[in-house]
N, C-alpha and C positions, 0 to 999 in steps of 0.2 A: 632397488632402493623402495623403500614403503611408498605405495601409490600415494597417502594422502601429504607423505613428506614431498614427493616431488611434486604433487599440485602447489602445498603452500611456496613452497621454493620460487615456482614459476611464477605466484603472486607478489614475492616478494621484490624478482627479478624487476617488474616494470612499475612496482610503485613510485618512484620518482617522476617518471611518465605522468604516471596518472596527477601526481600531485602540483605538478607543472601545470595542468592545465588551467589555462588564466578564466571557464566556466566550471569547470569541477564546484557542486554545492557547498555551503561553508556550514549549513546545518542541518540539512536533511544526508539522511544517513548512505552513504556509499560501501562498497565492498575496499579491501586495501587498492585492491586494481580489479582489471579486466571486467567481464560483464556478469551480471545479477540480473536476476527478477524475483517472482515470487517470492514474499515473506510465507515462513515455513515453520511449523512446531514452534509461533509464539506461546510463551508462558509464564508464570510469574510464580516463581522456584526459589524457596528458603532467601527471601527477599529481596530478589534482584530482579527484573525482566531479560528474559533471554528473545533472541527472536535466531531462526536459521532461515536459510534464503538459497534459493536456485541459485547455483554459480556457476561458471566457466574459466577455472584459474587457469586457461591456456590461450585467453587471446579475449577480444572486446566485443565479439557478436555470441549469439548462442550456438550450445553445443558442449558433450561432454559435460552435464550437468551432475554437478557434485552438491552435498549442500554445505556451504557457509553458516558463523556461527558469531556472536557478538552477546555481548552481555551490556546494563544499564541497573544503575541504582534508580536511574528519573527518567528514563526514555529519551534525554535529549543526546548526554554525554557518554559516550559509548566504549567499550574495550572490544579489541577483535580479537575474537579465539581462534584454537584450531581446528580445520576445516572437519565436520563431524561426520560424514557420509560423502563414500566417491564408491565408482562403480564397480563392483564384484565381475570383473571380465572373464575371470573363471571359471563363472557360472553363469555368462549368458546376458551379466547385464550390461547393459550400454548408458544408462541413462536413471540417474535417483530423481524422478521428479517429483510434486510438491506431496507435503501432507502434514503433520500434527505432532504434538507433542504434549505429552498428557502427564500427569501426577498418579502415579498406581502405585499408592500406599506408601511412599516414600522413596519409589525407583520412577525414575524417567523415561518415560515410555515411546518412542516412537513410531510412529505406523505410516510408511507414505507408498508411494506406486514407482514400481520395479518395472522397468522398459526395455524389453528385450530386442530383438533385430526393430521389429518395426511400432509404431506407436499408436497404429488405430488397425491393427491386426489383433482377433481373440488370440490369447494365448501369449499374446508378448505384451501386454500390461498387467499384473497383479500385484496385490496387497502386500507387503513385507514390514516386517517388525524387527526394532535395536532397543538397545538397553544398553543405562550407563548406571554408573555410580553417581552419587550427589553429584561431585564436581563437574559433571557433561562434558566430560574433555575426549574420555575415549568410549566411542563407543562397538557393542557387539550385534550384528545381526543374529537373526534368533536361526537356531537348525530346524523348527518347525516350519522355517517359512517354506514356498507362499504362504501365508496366512489368511487370506481371502483369496479366490480364482473365480475363475468363469464357473467353475460345477454350481455354484450355490444358486445359480442362476436358473436351472435346468435346461429345457428348450426356447429360453428367452436370449437373444442375443442382443448384448451391448456393445457400441463402439466409443470409442473416447472415454474408458470407465478410468478413470484418475481421481486423485487428490483425495483421500479421505480426511474426515473431522470428526474428531470423535469424543463427548461428552460423557458426565454424568450426570442424571435431573437434581441427585441431589449430593452432597457429598457420604454419606450413609450410604447410599446405595449401593449394590452388589454389582448390578446390571450397567454393562457399557453399552451407548447408544454412540453409531456410525452414519455418517450422510459418505453418498458418494454421486461425482457427477458424471455425464456422458448422456446418452440417448439410446431407444431402441432401435434398432435397426430396423431400417425402413418408413420409422416416423417424423413426422415434419416437427417438431418441438425438442426442447432440451429436457431434461427429468434430473430430480435427486433420488437415488435410491438409498432407503432405510435397511441399517443389517443392527443386531445387536449382539450381546455378550455377555459372561458369566466371567470372563479373566483374561480378555483382550486376547486369546490364541482363536480359541476354536468360537465363530460368527455362526450368525444363521441368516438367512436374508428375510426381511420381513415383507418391504411394499415398496412401492412407488409414492415415495413421500409427497411428491408433487412435481406437475408436468407444466408447459410453459403453456402461454397463448399468441399467439398473433404477434409478432414486433416484442419477443424476447430469446429470440435465435433458434436456432434448431441444433444448438451443440452446448450441456453446462459444463462449464469451467469451477474450480476451487469454491464450492459451497460450504456456505456457512451457517450452521441452525443454532438457536439459541432460545432462550426466553428472557425479556426485557422488557418489563413498565406493563407487569397483565398480560401480554400476548407475542403468540409465537413469532419469529422471522427466519425468515431465508435468505441467504444472498447468495448469489451468482454469477459469474463473468462469463457471458456470452457470447465470446468474441468480437465484442461492442463495450460498449459502456456499461456499467455493473447495477445492476437491479438489484431493488427488493421486493420482497410479498410480505406483508405481517396478514396475522391470520389465530386461528384457533387450530386447535390439533384434534382430530373426531377420528378413531379408530385407524390411530396410526397415519393419517392423511390430515395434511395441511391445507385448512379450508379458506380461502383466502377472502379477505377484506378491503384491502387497499394493496396500490402498487406503486413503483415508482422508480425512478434514479439514484443511485449514491451519489454519482459524480456526472457531469453533462460529460466527460471527455475521455474517450477509448486511450487514452495514455494514463489515467490512472484505474491500474488492472488488480486483478488477483489479491482480493481482500482475504485478512484472515483478523483472528479476536486476541485479545487477552483480557481476563477477567483481573482486575489491579486489585491489592490491599483493602482498602475502602470498598470494593464490591464493582465500582465502575467496570462498564466493558469500553475498552479499550480496540479501536480500531486502525489498521495498518495495511497499507497497499503498495505496492509498485509504480514507479512513475517511469513509463517506458523509455528507453534511449535518452537520447538527450548528448553524448559524448562519444568521441572514437580515439580519444588521444590517452590508452594506457587505462580508460574505465569505457562502463555504458551502464547505466540504469541507475535509480535510486529508490528511497523507500519515500512516501509522502508523510506532512505530518500524522502523528499520532493526533487521533480525535477519539473525542468519548462520544457514545450513543444514548441516545433516548427515542422516545415516540411520543411525539406531543398531541395536544388533545382532537388537532385535525387526522390523526395517524396516521403523521408522512415522519418518516427518519431525522432526527435531528443531530448532527454532529457537531462540536463544539471542541475546538483545536484547544492540547492539554494547556494547563496553567503554568507547566512547567518551563513552555517556552518563554515565561516572561522574564527568565533568568539572563536570556540573550539580550536582554534591551540594555543601549548603552545611551546615547544623547537622544535626548525628546523634544521637539517641535509640536506647538499646538495654535489654531485657529480657532474662534468662536463667533458667529454669526456671520459667516463669509459670503459676500453673494458673488455669484460667478456669470459670465454671459455677456453677450457683444455688447450690450450697451450698459455696462460696468465697468467703473474703471480699472477697476481687477480683471480683464480678460482672463488670463492666468495666473496660477500661483505654485510658483516654484516650493515642491517638495522635498525634494532631494538633489543633491550633485555631489559625488564621489567616482572615486575609481573605483571600487569596488560595490557593485548596487548590491546590499543584503539589507533589507529594512521591513517593517510589517506599519502598515496604513490601518488606520481604523476612521470610518466616516460614517455622521448619522442625521437621517433625515427624519421628517415626521411622517412623509406617507411618498407611495409610488406617484399619486397624484400630481406632486411637485416634477418629478422627473418627465410626465409626460409628453410632452413638446420641447425637450432638451436631451442632448446628448452629452455625457460628462465621459471622461476620460480622462488616463493618464498616460501622457506620452514620456517614451524614452527616447532621449538623441545621444548619441554616439561618433562626432564625425557626420560622415552623410548617413550611414547608420539610422533608421527611425522606427522605431516600433510602437504600438498603442494595447490599453487596457480600457474599452470602450462598452457604455452600457448604454445600450440606443431602446429606450422605452416603445415611444414612439412604432419601432423595426421589428419589437421583441426578439434583438438579438443581445450577445454577449461575446466582446472578442477579446482573444489571448493572440499579440503577434499577429500571425496570419488566416489564426483558427479561429472563426465563428460559431457560436450556437445558437440555434432558436430557444430561446424558451420564454410561456407566459408567466412573468411574473405577477401578475396582477392575479392568475390563479393559484398561484404557489403560494403566494405570501397573504392577498388582500390590499384593496385597495387603501383601504384604510390603518392599516399595519405601520408604523414607525419601522423605517429600515436602517438595520446597522450591516453596514458593510466593512469586514474583513478582511484585507490582501497581505498576504505574505509572499515576498521576492525575495528569492536563494538566487543571486546574478542570473543565469539564465531559465531558472523555475519560478512561475507564478501560481500562487493557489489561491481561491478567492472563496470566500463564505459570505453567502448573504442571510443573512438570520439565523444561520447556523442553518437553512433549510436547502438551500441552492449554494450546490460549491463546485467548483469549477479548477480544475490543473492542467497546468501546461507548457508548454515550453515556448518562450518571448522568443527564442530564435534571433538575439541581439549576441551574437558571438563573438566578443572582442579577439583580437588579436593578440592582443598584452589587456594588462591591468592598469599600463602606464598614462593611458586615455581617460577622462573623466567622461562619465554620463550624469546628462542634467532629466531629470523628472520634474513635468509642469502637468498640473492639474488644469482640464480645460473644461468650459462649456461651449458648445456651438451653436446653442437653445439662443431664447431670449433671456432667460435671469432664474435663475436656483438660487434660495434660502441652505444654505448647508447649517446645521446648529453644531457642528464640530470636528474636527479633525484633530487626529493625534498620529504622528510619525514616530516611530523608534527606528531607531542604528541599530540592526542587529550584529553582534559579535560571531565569529563561530564556534561551534560547540568542538567538545573534545574526542577523536579518535586514536584513543591508544592501542595503539600497536606493538607494544612489548611483550605482552604475554605471546602475540603468534610468534614475534621475531626467538623468545625464551625457547617456546617450544620447538622449534626447527634448530635451536642450539645445542640443545640437550637430546634431542633424538639424533644429529648428527655426532657430537662426541659420544653416546652409550654404541649405535654402531661402530664408531671406529675404534671403541673398547673391546667389543666383541671379535674382533677380526683381527688382533694382536696377537 
């Protein structure tokens, strides 16, 4: 049986189990079933957004890496398409690791990391190419593979060399550029390595684009490099929270001017970008784990990237998510605190906890001696999202992160907090500068027991300018193209065997 068809049939068999899981997200993208991780090959092509993703079609744990595929008109509602890439076992390929997809003058072109027997041994990681027609359904691996190999580096030995990200500086340019992650053998810090090509087939190693400093990890995965708002930006995933470096390009090297975290949590990982039709740069990432009942892993909320005047990356959730809003509640000039008559405020009650909350305050100084929280209760289970400015912490469920909001935002800055809840997933945006994604770990046995969500303040008193809460309906994840492909292939194979 065709390896892709076999993988898709495995996905389809476990889809009912995945669909029945009460904490599978409603509007965060997940694979039809089983494991998914890094978004790959993100591209806007022929008026549609395409995502590929790391996928194990044979179970809910990591392994057997294939490339899943889906497309969308708006980054909210998706169609599941046939699996794009499967390991070529006959050629010694064990995994199809992460990579990118570019439009090569009308021809979709994938560049990805082929993994052989062992992941971290030189010679077992190569960069392979694949092409498709404009339907982007059937992909053919190039006869020239590998198109990038260790030989390009001469005597320099690079470990964990993977995850190509390809771009052209301008659409009219002939020259293609590529950056890959890893680290030089024996080095203490991760690096991004730069390459160039005129045809996407013959590549030349240029130089080390950037090397990390203390605290930025000893190995870099999933590097993304792009020009944004007059500066060059490098994103990388260093086996911890995703980081960014902003700077200028001099002699092919990134000279840093500022740096920081894309997200406070390691749960948010392996970023990739899409340039939308209006020029917006949209960021996608993987939210690790979260389920094991027929599915595991999801994508984070897409967000639009910019650089503010303090040379920080800002991340604004895409406006298209507003199409999921249904019922709406709002409060104005709300006072919360232990000496106030309304010690807590019910913001949500329901069996299916999926909502968006926006809260606005005049400044951080108002929060200095307060601890404001969203408390989730389901029978005896209790979890919270808490902001404790005095202790410089933000908490989601059992996960607590240290963050100095005054330093990141400034004391006199108005504060806007947006929180997206999707059953067990929580994503927080504070002024679109501080972002935090994690799991609430409020896993219900079923959706029959309602959850109540209260807004509380354990301090003296706080004045909240306004609060808006929208219940969110689920996004559409159309499985029909996936099923149709399986049926067509089975019928074709049956006819050929007659």
